[in-house]
N, C-alpha and C positions, 0 to 999 in steps of 0.2 A: 666498607667500614662496619657496619653491623654484621656482616657476614663474618668478617676477621674476629670482633669483639667474640661473637659465638663460640669460633675456634678457639681462642684463646683461654676461654671460661671452660671449654670440655677438655683442653690440655691440664689445665692447673686442677680440676676435677680428676683426673686420673692420672696425674702423675707425669713425669717425663718420659715414661716407656714409650717406645715407638709402638704405633698401631699394628697389632698382629695380622697377618696376611689372613685372608680368607680361603677357606678350603673349598676346593670345587674340583671339576673335570680338568682334565689335563692341559683345555687349551688356556684355561684362565690363568694357568701358573706359568712363570718364566721358563722359557726353554731350556732344557738341559741336555747333558749327554744321554741321559739315562730313559729320555723321554720316546716314546713311540707316536709314530705318526698315524694318525687316523685315517680311514679311507674318506676319499672327498666326501661321498655321499653320506656316510655315517657323521662326518665332521659338522656337515650342513643341518642335519637332523638335531645334532646336539645343541648346534647353535640357536635354532629356530627354538626349541623347547627350553633353553636354559635362561634364568632370569635372576639378577642378583638380591631380589628380595624372596626366592624361593625358601620355604621352611627347611627343605632337606637339601642337604648338601653331600657331596662325596668327599669321606674324609681323606687325609693325605696318603693313607696306606694304599688306596685305590688307584694311587699313580703308577705306584710300582706293581699293581697286579695288572696293569691294564696291558702291556707287551704280553703277558700271557694269556691274557684273555683272547688278544688278536691275534697270538700265534698259532692259530689254527692254518691260517696262511703262511705255507713255509717259506716262501720266497721272502715275508718279510721278516720272519726269524732270522734269516741268514743273513740280512743285510747289517753291516756294521753300525752301530749306535753313532759314532762321528759323522758317518756320511748322511744318515737321516737329519741329524740336527744342523750340518751344515748344511744342507740343501734348503733346510726351511729357512734359515736365516739368509741364505742367500737370495732366496726368493722375496724376501721381506724387507732386506736391507740393501740398498744398492751401495754403501760403502762397506759392506763386510767382505773382507778379503779372503774369500775362500773360493774354490773353481773344483766342482766335482766332476769326475769323468764322464758320468751321464746327466743328461738334463732332461727333465720331464716337461717341460715347458711347450707345448703343443700349438701356440700362436703368439707372434711378437708383441710385445707390451706396448699398449698404447700411449705415446708420450704425450702430456699434456702441459701447458701452459702454466706457470704458477704465479703469473703477474700480469696485470694489464698491458706493461711494455712489453713483454714477451709475446703476447698474443698480437699486439700490432706489428711487432718485427717480422714474425711468422705469416702475418697475412699479408705485408708488404712484398715478402718473397716467395709468395706461393708456396711455402713450406708448412702447411698446415697438418695436425697430427694426422699420421697415416689412417686410411678409411678403414671400415670394414670391408671385408671382400663382399662383393655385389650378392653373393649367394647369401649374405647374412644381414642385410639392414635393406629397407625398402624407400622409406622417404618421410623425412621430418620426423625424427625419432620413431620410426615404424620399423617391422620387421616384414620381410617376404614371406613367402610359402617356404622357405628353405626350413622353418621351424613351425611345428605345429603345437597348439594350446594342448598342454598337459593339466587337465582339470580334477584328475583323480586326486591331487595333492591337497585340494582346497584353497589354492593360492595360484596366482598366474605366472605360468612357466612354459617353455617350450623345451623340447627335446629333440635331439638329431635321432637318426636311425637306431643306436644302441643305447638312447636314453641317458648319455653321460652329460650332455651339453643342456644346462637349465637357462631360462631367460633370466635368473636372477645373476647367474655367473657372467654371462654374455654382457648385460647393462654395466655390472662391476668392472667388467674387464675393458670393455670397448667404448661404453658410454652410447648414446643414443643415435648419434648422426656424427658427420666428420665435424671438428671443430668443437666437439661438445665434451664435457667432462663427464665420465661414468657416475651413476647415481647408486645410492642404496636404498632399498624402498622396504619400510615397516611391513609387517603382517597385520591382518585383521582389518584391513581397509575397506572389504566388500561386504559388510553387512552392517546392519542398525543404522545408528548415528552417523556412522564414519564411512558410510555408501558415499559414491558420489552423485551429486544430484541429477534427475533423469533431465535431460534436455531432448529436443528433438525439432525438427522442421515443422512438424504439424504436433503439438503437444496432446500425447496420448489421453490424456486426463481431462481434458475439456473440448468443447465445440470449436470449429474454426471460427476465429474473430475476424472481423474486419477493422484495421486500424484506421480509424478517422483522423485520430492524433496520436501518434506515437509517443511514448514516454519521453519527456524533454527533460533535461539535467535542471536540476533545482537551480542551479546558479544563473541559469538563461533566463529564468522566469521572475526576476526581481520586478516588481510593480505590475505584474500581468498572470498570477496565479489566478487559475479557474476557479470558481467557487460554487457554481450551480448551472446546472442546465434545463433547457426546456426544449419541447419539440412540438411543432404543430405543421400538418401535411409533410412538405418536403423540406421543411427550415427546420435547423437545429441552432438553437441561440443558446450563448454561453456568458454567463455573467463572470466578469474579471474584476482584478484590483485597479485596472486602468480604464473601465467601460465594459463595452460588449463586444462580442464577435459572433458571425453568424456564418452557419455551413450550408448551402444548398446541396441537399442530397442527390439532388440530378447530376452534380458536378463531382462526386467522390472520385470518378475513375479518370477525371483529367489530369493534365500536369499543368504547372504553374506556366503561365504565359512569359515569352521572352520578354527581358527587361524588369520582371519583377522578381526583386528578391526577399522570399520570407525572412522575418525576424529569426535571430538565434533560437533554437530550438525548435522549429517549425519546418525546418528544411523539407522532412518528408510528412509532413500533415497535408491533409486534403486541402482544396481551394477555400478560402474563408475571406471574409471581409472584416473590417473592424471599424468602430464606432470612435468619433473623437473621444479625448481623454475625460473621464470623469472620475470621481473618487470611487472607492471599491463598490461594486455591486454586490449585495447581499441577497436578493430575492427576485425571482421573475413570475410574471402573470400573462396569460395570452388571451387577447381580445381579439377575436376572430370577427366579431361585427364590424367594427372599425378597422381592421388590419394593422392592429397595433401589438406592441410587447411593452408592457408596463415594467420598470424595474425600480426598485427600491434600493436606497444607496446608505453609506456610512454617514453623510452628511445629513441625514435626515430627508433628502428630496426624493420625489417620485418624477419618473421621467418615462416618456413614451417614444417608442421607435416605429416607424414605418415598417410592415414587414416585406412592402415592395419597395426595396433600395433604390430601383431603377428610377422613382419619382422623386427621391429625397435629394435633398441639396448638399451637395459634397463640398468639403473644405479641401484645400491644397493638398495635392500628394503630399506623402512623407517620405522619408527617406529609402523606403523599401519600393517606391515607385507606383504604389497604390493608392486612391483616396479613401479618405472615413467618412461615413456618413454621420450625419449630425442628429440630434434629440429633435422631437416634434414639440412637445408640451412638458412643462416642467412645474413644480412648485414646490415649496418648503413643506413638507407634511408634519414632521416632528422637530422641533426646535430644539437644538443641542442634544440630540439623541438619533441613533440611527432607525432605519426601516429594517426591523428584524425579519419580520415575516409580511406577506401579502397572499390574499386571493381574492378573487371575484365571485361573487355570489350569485346563486340563480337567479336573482332579480336585478343583476347588473351593476350592483353597488361594489366598490373596492372596500375592502376592508384590511387595515394595516395595524400591526401591533410593533410595540418598541419596549424600552426598559421600564422597569417598575410596574408592570401590569397594564400601561397605556394602551388602549385599542381606539382606533377612529375610524370612523365610516365616512366614506364620499358617496354622496348620492349622484346617481348616474343622469340625474336632469341636470346639475350644475356640469358634469363631465360633458354631457352631449353638448350643451351650451358652449362652453369653452373650447371644444374640439371645430366648433361652427366658425370661429374666428379666422381671419386670414393671418398668415405669418405677421405682420406688421402690428395685429392687434394682440399677438400672444402674450403681451406683457401683461395689458389688463386682464385677459382671460384668466391667467394664471393667478393674478390677486383673486378675482372671484371665487376660483377653486379653493384657494388656500384658507377662505375665511367660510368656506360651506360646510366645513365637517361638521359630524357628530362625535361628541366624547362620550363612549358608552360606558366609560369608568366613573365619568361624573352622573350618568344615569341612574347608575346602581349605588350610588352614595346617598345615604340617608342620614342627616343629622351626624354628619363627618365620620359615619362608618360607611366602609365600602365591603361588599361583599366580595369582590374580587382579591386573590392575594397578591400583593405587590412584588411579584416576579417577572422577570423579563419573559415577553410573549415570545417564544423562540419558534412555534410552529402553529401554523394555522391551516385548515382544510375545510373545504366546502361540501356539503352533503347534498349533491344535486337531486340525489333518490327522495329526500324528505325536506328540502329547502332548511338545512341548519348548518350552522357553522361551529368548527370546534376550534378551540385556543387554547393554549397550554404552555408551560414552562417544563421542568424537568420531571416535577414529582405531583403535579396535579394539573386538571382540564376545567375548561367552563366550556358549556353546552349552550348555543345560542340559535333563537330563531332568525333565520335570516330575512323572513319577511316583515315581521314586526320589531324584529331587533331587541326582543325581550331575552333576558338571560333566564335560561331554565334550570339550570344546576350547576353547582361546582363539586367536583369530586376528584378523589386522589387516585394514584395510580393503582392503589389496590381496590377499588372500585368504590369504596366507601364515601358516601354522599356527605360532603360538609355542609351545602347550602343547596335548598332546593325551593324555588319560586312557583307561586301560582299566579300566572299573570292576570288571570280574572279577575282575583282578589286583592292585587296589588294595587295600593294607593299611588295615583300619581305624585312624584313629588312636587311637581309645578303647583299642583291644587292644595297641597298640604302647605306650601309657601304663603298661597294666598289667603288661607284660613289664618295664619298666623300673623300676616298683615293686619287683620281685620279686628284683632282684640286689642283690648285698652292697654295704655302704655305701662300700667302698675302690674297688670297680670303678667304682662308680656316681660316685664323685667324679673317677676318672679319666677315665672316658667322657666326663662332662659337660665335663671341662675340655678333652679334645681335642675332642670336638663343639662347644664353644663358640668354640674356636679356628677350626674349619674352618667353622663355621656364620658367624662373622663374615666370616670371607673370602670365602664364599659370596655372603653377602648384599653385601659391597662391590662384588663382581664382576658380580652381579645388578643392583644398582643403577647400577653405570657403563654395564652393557650396556643398561640400558633409558633412561639417558641419551642413549647414543649412536644408540638406534632412533628416539627421539624427534627426535633433531637430523636424524637422516638422513630421517625421513618429513617432517621439515619443509625440509629443504633439495629432497628429492625431489618431493615433492608440492607443496609451498608450503603455509604456514600457513594461507592464507584461502582454498584452492582444493580442497583433497581432504579437508576434515572432514564428518564425516556429521552431516546435520541432521535427518534423518527416517527411520522405518522402519516399513513394514507388511508383514503376510503377507496374500497371496490366497488365494483359495477352492481353487485347484490346488495348494496347499502350496509353492509358491517365495516367496521373500521377496525384498522390494525396499528398497534403501536410496537415499538421495539426500544428494548432496554440496554443498558450497559452489560448486563451478564449475559446477554444472548438470547434471552427469553422474547417470544413475542406472544401479545394479549389481543385477544379478538372481543370486540365489543359490538353489541348491536346499536342501531342508530338512534336510541335514546339514552345513551350511555351506561347500560348495563352489562357488567363483564360477564362474557360469555366461556370463555376457556383461555388458559394460557398453557404455551406448549414452547419446547426448546430444542432445535436440532443441531445448535452450534455454542461453544463457550464464550467465542469472541463477542466483542460489543456489535449491536447492531447500529448502523449508521445510515442507512438509507431504506426507503420500502418502495415500491411502485407496483401498480396493479394494472391489469389489462383484460378484460372479458373472464374468464374461470381461474387465471394464472395470478400468483401473487411472487414476486420477486423482492428477495432480500439479500443488500449488501452489507456484509461485515467488514470489521476494522481489521481483519486477517487478510482481507483482500479477497476473500470467498464470496460468491454468488450462488443463492439457494432458489430454485424454483418450486413453489409448491401450489396446491390447488385450494381452492378456497375454504376448505376444511382443514388446512394445515398439513394437509398429506404430503411428504416429501417426495417431489418427482425427480429432481437432479442437482447436482451441485459442481462445482469446479472453482478453481482457483482463477478470479479474472483477472486481478492486477496484483502488483506488488508491494500496494499500499491501499490505505483503506478507502472503500469505496464510498465517496461522500454524496453523490447524486446518480438518480436513474431518471430517463425519460423514454417514453415510445415515440416512435417515428416509423411511418411507412412499414416495412417487414422487419423492422429492429428495435431491439433494447439497448440502448445507449446507457454506458457506465461510465462515471468520471472518477477517476482514481485522485486521491489527494496529491499525487504526484504532478497532475494535471494531463494525463493520458487519457485519451477517450475511445473506449472500444465498443462496436457494434455486434451484437449477438443477434441471430435471427430468432425471432419472437415465438417460434416454436421448438428452440431447442430445451432439451435434447429431442432430436428426431432424427427420421431418414433422411434428411437432407444434409446433417451434419458428416455422416459417412461419404457422401458425394463429393462433398467438398474437401473434405480431408484428403481423399485418394487423389483428387484432381491436383491440389496443390502440392501435396507431396512429390507427385511427378514431375513438379516445375521447379523443384528445390534449389538446382542449380542456377536458375534464371534471376532470382532474387537473395542470392548468397554472395556478400562481399567478405573478402579475408583482408585483415590488417596484421601489420607486424609491429612490434613494440618489444623495446629492451628496457628492464627494470633494474634499478641499481640496489640493493636493500644492504643496509650497514647496522651493525649492532656495536655497542660499546659499552662496558661498565667504567664509568668515568672516575667513581670513587670519590665522589664530590669536588673533584678539581676541575679546572677550567684549562681547556685545550689550547694550543698554541695556533696561530694561524697557519703555520708550516705543517703542523700535524693535521689539521682539516684538510688541507689542500692534499698531502699525501693520502690521507683516507680517500676523500671524496671528490676531492675537485680533478685529480687526475683521472677518475673514471667516469665523472659525469658527463664528459663532453660528448659521450656515443651514446647515451642513453636519454629516454623520453620522460621517464618518471624516476624519482629518487624517493627512497622511503628510509627513515633513520630512525632507530630505536636506543634509546639510552637508559642506563641502569645507574642508580646513585647518583643522581644529579644533585640532590640534597637528602641528607639524613638528620638524625636526631632524634632524640624523644619529643622534645617541644615541637619540633616542626611536624613531624608524624602525626602528632595529637592535633596541631591547627589545622592540617591537611584534611585530618578525618573530619573535623567540625566544618571546615569549609565545604566539604562534598555533601555535607547534609542538606545545605542550602544552596546547591549547585554552583559553587564558585571553585575554580580550579587554577593552576598556577602559580609561579613563583619568581622570586628574582632571578635565581641561577636559570630556571627554566626559560624564561625569557631572555634571559643572555645566550643560552645556546641557540635557541630560536633565529635570534637575530644575525649570531656570528655564522652560524650554518649557512643562514640565507645570503649573507655576503660571501662566504666561499663559492656559492652557487651563482652569484650575480642575480641574486633576485632582485626580480623587477624589469630585468633586460634579458636575461635569458630564460629564466623559470620564475614560476608564480606559486607561492605557497597554496596548496589545496587545503590543509586542514592539520590541526593537531591535537592533542590530548595527553594531559598530566595528571599523575595520581602520585601523592608523594614524592618519590625519587623516581619514578618511571615515567620517561616521555617518548611518545611515538610524534612524528609530523611526516609531511609527504609534500613534494614539489614536483610539479610538471611542466615542461618545456611549453613555453608561450604557445608555439604553433599548434600543440597538441592538447592545449587547455578547452578548447571547444568540445572536445571528445571526451573529457575526465571531468567528473562531478558528483553531484550527490553524495558528498563527504560525510557520512555521520560518525561519531566516534562513541568509545564505549572505554567502562574501566571495571575491572574485577578486584578486589583486593583478598590477600590469602594469608595475610599474615595476623596473629594473634586473633584466632577466631574467627577468621575469613572477616576481619572489621578494618584492619590497619593494610595502609599500602606499602608497608617495608617490603614485604613479597605480595606479588600478585600480575596483573597484566593490563595493558592498556591497548585499544584496537582502533584502527581507521577501516570504515567500510566505503570504499569509491566503484562508482560506475565508470567503466573504462569501455567504451565502443558498444556501451548499452550491456554489457557484461559485468557480474559483480565479482571485484577483486578485495579480499580482507587480509589485512596486515595486524599481527598481533605482536606485541612487545612484551616480553615476559622476565620474570626474575624468579624464580623457584627456592623451594628450600634449600639451605646450605648443609654442609657436611658431608663425610665420605659415605657414612653408614645411612643416610635419609634417603635412601632411593624411592621408598613408597610414599613418603611423604612429597617427593616431587612428582611421581606419577600422579597421586591425588590433586595435586595443585594443578597440573593440566587437565587432569579431568573436570575439575571445577570450573577451570576457566572455558573450557570448550563447551561445556553444559549450559553455563550460566550468563555467557556474555551477551549482552543485548544491545544493539546499536540504536539508542533512544534519545540519545542527546545530540543536537547539532556540533560539529566540530567547528573550533576556533580558527579560522583563516585569516589571510591578510585581505580579504574581501568577506569579511562577516555580514556585512549586511545584505550580501547577496546569497550567502549559505547558509546562514543561520535561522531567520524567522520564517515561519510556515504561514502560508496566506489562509488555509483554514483552522480554525482552534477549536479542536476536538475536546471533548472531556478529558480532564487532567488525567483521569484514570487509563486513558487510553494511549497508546504508544503513539503520538503524534507524528514520528518521523519515518516509521516504518512498521512493518507488521508482524507479530508473531505467528510463526505456524500454528494450525490446528493441531496437526498431529503429535504436537510435542517435541518435535525435532530441534535442536540449537539451532540459533540463526546461523551459527558459523558454517554448520553442515550443508547450508544451502548456496553457499558460494561456489562460483565458477572455478575461482582459484584462491587458495588459502596460502600465506604464508606467516611461519611462527619464526621470531627471531628473537634472539636476548641471550640473558646469562642463565642459561638452565640450570647451571651447576653440577652435571654429571660428571663423575670423576672417572679414573683409571684405577681399576679394582687389580687385587693379587699381584702387585708390584709394589718394589720398594723404591724410595725417593733416588737412590744411586742407580738403580737398574733404568728407572724411566730416563734420568740423565743422560746415560750411556746411550739408550736407543735413540733419544732424541741427537744427541750429538751425531750419531751415525746415521740419522735420518730414515729410521727403520719405522716409518710411520703405517704401514701396512701390519706390521706386527703389532705396534702399539692401538691399532683400532680394535683388536681380538681383546683389549683390555677393557675397553670402552664401555662404562655402564648404559648409556644413552643407547648404542648399537645393541648390546644385549636385550634391553628391555622392549626395543622394537621388534627385534626377531622373534620376541617371545609375545608380541600383542598387546604389551601391557602400557605402551603410551606413545604418541604420535602414530596411532593407529593408520596404516596406508600411506603415510608420508614419505616423501623422499628427502636423501641429502647428497648432495656433491662428493665425490672422493675426496678425503683430507689427505692434502699433501702439503699441509703448514704444521709447523710445529706447535705443541699445546699451548693455548694463550693465557692460561695463568697457572702459578702465581709469579708475577716478577718485582724486583726492586724498582721504584720509580727513578726515572732518570740514568737508568744504566742500560745502556745498549748492548745487544747481543744477546745469545742463548747463554751467556754467562750472567744474565741478570736474574735468573731463576731464583726463586725464594732461598736465600743462603742463612738466615734466621737459624735459631735453636730449633723453630719448630720444623723448617724444611718440608714445606708442605708439596706434595706429589704435585708434579706438572699434571694439568688436565685440559681438555677441551671444553670448557665451561661454556664458551661463547659460539653459538650454532646458528644456522639458518636452515630452516627445513622448508618446504611447500608441497602442494597437492595441485593439480590441475583438475580437467574435466576426465581425464584417462580413467575408465574403468578397470582397464587391463593396460599392461605396459604396452601393447601393439595396438595403436589408435591414429588415426590421421584426423588432423582438424576438418571437423565439419560442423553443420548446425547441430548433431547427436552428441558430439564433442568439442564444443564451443572454443576452448583454450587448450592447446597443447605447448608446454613449455620445457625448455631444456636449460642447463647450465653451461655458461661459457667461460665462467671465472668464478672461483671460489677460493678467497686467500685472506689471510692475516697479514695485517700492517705491522710486521715485526720491529721496523724501525722507529715507531713512537714510543714514546717512553712516559707520558704524562700520567699513567695510571697504571695500578698493578695489573689490568687486563689490557690485552691487546685487540685494538678494534677487529672486526672481521667484515668483508664485503662478498656480495655476492652479485653476478650480473645473470638475470635470465633473458632467454630470448624467446618470447612469447607470440605465438601466432593466435589471432583471435578470428572467429568465423562469426558474423553476424547478419542479420536479416536486414535488406534494405526494404523497408515498409512501403515506399511509394511504388517500387516495383512490383513488390507482392501484392498491393491493392490493384494496380494496373492487371495482374494477373487473374485476380480475382474476379473484377469486372468481366473480363475475357471469359472466364468458365461461365459464369451464369448467364452469359448470352450466347455461348457456343454449345454448350453441351445440352442435349435435348431430354435428358432425362430431369435434368436441374430446372430446366426451362418449364418443362411439365409440371415439375412439381410446384414451383413458384407460380405459376398459374392457376393452380388449383388453391394454394394459399390466399392468392388475391381475391378469389371469390367470394361474394356477398351472398348470404344465403338469401331467398327470395321470401319477402314477407308481403303480407295486405292488411289494410287497415279497414276498419269496420265502417268509417265514414270520412268523408272529405269537407264536411260541413257542419257546425257545430253551433247552436244558438241557445246563449244563456239568458235568464231574466231571472231579476232578484238575487235570490242566493241558491240556484238550481245548481244541482249537481249531475252533469253528463259523464257518460263512460266511453271510452274509446278503446276500442280491443285492436290489439295488434298480434296477428298470427304468424308464425314461422312456419311457412310450408316445405321446408327441406326436412327431410327425414334423417338428416346425416350430420349436420352441424349445427351448432349453438348460432343463435343471432343476439347481438348486444344492438340495444337501441338507446338513443337520448333523445328527448324531447326538448327542444329549443325555440325560441320566439324570433321570427324571422323580421318582424315589425308589428308597429301598431299605428292605427290611423283612426280618426274621428270622424262621425258621420254628420256632415254639415246640412243645413236646412234642406238644401236642394237634394238630399238624399244620397249625394255622391260622397264617396269617402276622400280624405286628405291623404297626401302621401306618405308611403310606410315610413316610420322612423323606428330604428333599431336602436335597442339599449346596448349598453357595453357587454361585449360576451354573450349576445342575443340573450339576454334576459328577460326573464317575464315581467310585465307591470304588476305591481303592487296589489291590484284588485284579484289577480287572477291565480289560482292553486291548482297545481297540477302535480298527482303523486299516484304512483311514483314516475319521475321523469327520467329516470334511468335505470335500465335493469336488463336482465340475461333472459332468454327466451330458448327453452330447449327445443330440438327438433319436433316438429308437428304438433307444437303447443301453443296456447293463446293467453296473453296476459292482458287485465283490465286495468285500464289508467282512468282515474278519476279527474273530472276538470271541475272546478268549483269556483263562483264568484263571490266575494265577501264584499259588502257595503260598507263594513267598519273601518276599511282602511281610509286613509286619508292623505292628503299631501301635505308636505310641510316643508317649509325652509329654515336653515339654520345658519347663524353666523357666529363664527369662533366657538362652536359647539354648544351653542345655547338656541331652542328653537324660538323663533320669532312670531310665528303665526300657524295657526292650525285651521285650515280651511278645508271644509268639505271638499270632496272630489268633484270634478267635472261631471254634470249630469247627462251629457249629451251620449249617445249611442256611441260605442266604440268598436273596433274590429281588430281584430289581430290575425297574423297568419303564423301557424305552427308548423314547424317544421319535424318530422319524425325520422332522425338519420340512424340510418341500420347500416351496421358494419358486422364482419365476421369475426373470428376470434385467432385469426392468425394474420391479419392485417389491417391497417387503418383505413383502407379503400372503404368508401360508403357509397350508400344509395338514400335518397330521401322522399320522404312522401308529405305533400302540403296538406293541410288541413286547415279550413277558412273557420275562423271563431268569430261571433259576433255578440256582444252584450247589448241588450235593448232594454231602456228605461220605459218605453212605450209599450203598449199591448203587444201580445203574442202574434196576434192577427196582423199589425202594421209592419212587425219586426219581418214577418213571412211575406211581406208585400214587396217580393224583389223582382227585378226583369226578367229572371228567369222563372219558368212555371212554379205554379205554387204546388204541384205534384212533386217535383224535384226537390223541392225544399222539404216538404213534410216527410219524404223519405229520407232525408240526409241526416237530419240531426236525431240524437240519440238521448235519452231522459234514462232516468234510472228506473221509470216502468217498463223501458224498453228492454231491459237486460235479461237475456236468456240463458240457459245453462246449458254449456256445451259439452258436458261431461262430467264424469265422476269427479267428485270433490277431493277424494283421496289422490287424483291424479294431477292437482293442482301445485304450482310452485309459489312459494311465498304467499299463499294463500287466496291468488286469484289468476292462477295459470291453470289450464285444462287442455286436457288432449282434445285434437280435432279429430272427429272422426271421418269427416270427407276425404278421400286419397287426394294426395297434391297431384297437380296437373301441370308443373312446371318443371323444367330440367332443372336438379339440383347437382352441383359438382361433387 
């Protein structure tokens, strides 16, 4: 309607004179008897180069000069003009009554069905269109060796021996395969943003991955989205919305047992087990000492799970046939607020963060006591743990003023190197001493210190309270009054300052650009944080900003460190590997969605995508192992390749604000839908009008879409397709008068999903949806297919505007909003809430390419509004009545622009064998219904359907390198429908899809790494642990002694990674015997012991010094509901602990350990030394500061305490 008003206004402004014919070369004018026929080659070149919006045109007189120009060929000059004209019309118009004496037709015309009924009839009697001779086609839209690629022309073509037959001609004359319709292909599709995306069995741009859990469809993950992962030894744990699941990495290369049916979406996943259902899991922590995984949940509870599930109590088997494991110990940690973050410190305490800056500490003594109870006594033990917490926020609150910002504690990290804890939100951090639980400082993401505390001078708040209680009542009231006034003033000023700081941070750094999204602590003691603008910030262990670097513009979503490497996951799905100085070692696209979590286990780095897929990458990637695996897996491509066939019905209709009758919808969609698996419908002008367009634009700003007419169309089309019985709606999107929707057959619904929607307005300064596009992106058999419904600028002369509309849509369409479907609850919400500045549903490519360019198949449909040029109304009606569609196609603006490479670059369209679909009088049947008003608008093919599949050239077979090959088996207009001034158009695609069977590929991967000798040898080398020695196996401490433990890496080739943990603690009894060792959570140290550094990296041939210190100031304390009840001095009996120096390489988590016995004595040193073993051995074994010797030049030290070893290594190093 809006288009018609525009045309009426244009006619009124210009008078009633007819539109003058545009001047151009001869092919764009009506054929006359004085016209000359170009040679086929010259004509093709002219068609390719000509565009209707070119500034330069050939004037009318050039048409008369054309025969003379071509008259150099005498045989063309001698031929009668009426014969040339008659031959041209005879070849174009099947009803034109003229029979020349000589025919130049060298191939029989390829007859095509123009209706679905005719197609069925031909199929039933085996009278399909005649095939191309076997020498001219190969298989499934492919050509054999009869033609060779002619790449000299800059586009894809084939030529025979004399060069007269091109692929474009063959495709348009015969089609790709028997039963398919010939296609026209636009130029310009082989470069830039229009290039077909690269696909391969083994992606050339990234290392080979191990698909632990292939990308599941979002609709299959309702209630079970994965949120986080953590790995310990051979177990990978994942927290999901309904509990936990665990993979045993030793079973990665096994099949599911008979009788066990994995849930939907996990059919090709590696074997795993699931827990009983719980509220959503938000964070995980590993407790190796107790063999537990601790999980924090949305309901505020902390739960523990036994790592050894064979000893856990299982519930009844579920519907899949496998049992679920139950929780071990749980308690309510945060009332009415979720457990957002959790860490286990180097002293075995669990720290949890929640909303509004709340941080709680759960002492290890209370945890160990609770874990010692039996299952029947767990209820009482849970109550005891629940009351044992220490509220750190209340401890740093003095006179109602808290030094911590009241922001959600989203991130926590334990620095085992210096025994500190980092906590923070999006714009600030807090640094804590994990041994004393003192707040050290609060600072912003820019490094500016907001609060810095000196623990030695800080007054105890509880002592301060005691002093207040001893004052007189009058003084107390006066003091409280004055303090109350000043306190309120201070609170107001601090609140205003905090508001100003937040506004300044927002204005300076940008709300969406400098927020912290990830934190990790490397083994050299440095801390790394990632921001939404893609920058990485490196800090030292004391919270001082060292450097900021940026290798990517996408938001950082996760960081993981191991040994000398740093792994960074981005919202774009890219992963980057760096060294600990920030130098980039490698990068690749790891997932098609943001990487929300990473974990190290065994030989692999596991990455979790937002979509729930988990991939494993070798910890040394990129490296020599990648090339070996890539070659072996590529050679086995056929073993894990599956082929699927699918028919897709795409329909477009400009409904002109009308509502169609049921018979019209049945004629358009119902008659053809019975043979297809996917139906996609695009409508234009569902509803128009200035008021509606303004309201629609306002709704879009707040994320609301849809209208009454739009809902009517969705419901009515759903009834036509028998929705709920035969089909299910996958998704839809409406923008003003534009509507696109998709329905999938029920038996194919498990293979079709991840439906995202998008909209791009093009009207009135790219702001209003009267013109524009709406799109749907679907994952079909793990391949991405996009459907874009468009309505471009109107009017005959607006070719450039239409081209610009397409370019704008193609470049800017981003599928960032979940589509609305019948099962919106399953398709809409996401499980992981990313920052609102980050695209939460998909990822934007880092290379700047549009999202549409990465689709495996792309379908454009709609009212493109391209008209017929250089022809009058009467001539067009005459050609339509004679069905001279071949000749009319030469007048088509869209075809000319596509040949010139100015629009729909590289896209294809079926040969048009139906009359122009615009403009008709409503409710007037037949071709006589064309516009007969005073305007007499020239009929035109405004309504079109175009596509692009995975073929980079027209000759390609379906494979993992070319995963989607499509052909058109039906392309027609429903001319019997009269509800609108446009006729609906439909197209049926026959689509062949190649996909990877990830389970088979994983099994092949397992066979390769066990059978290939080179790979096995390389893996064995990676698994090797560098040989290390420790300076002593016995340490004796007295009072506040400091002893030095030296660890030497005797390997001259590889770095060694060490971590010191406490295997257990015992107390020396009166009979001089030690009690049984008791380990704290996560092998934490007792609070009286300081070990620094407890984690580090040792270079080849070097030594590191570790100080071991006893602190008498540390006391034991008990807490109830966050309030300390007593503060007693620590047990004065002698104590003994066993330290484990755990050493690993940098390419694997395989480890070796050294035991060191440490004893603390309150008695004299001579009594401590009086042990069962000889005194000589005892004296030689313990080391003190006075015993430190210089092992080499200090210039060779690492972190100030590592020295080169001058003695040669006497052990074999890998």
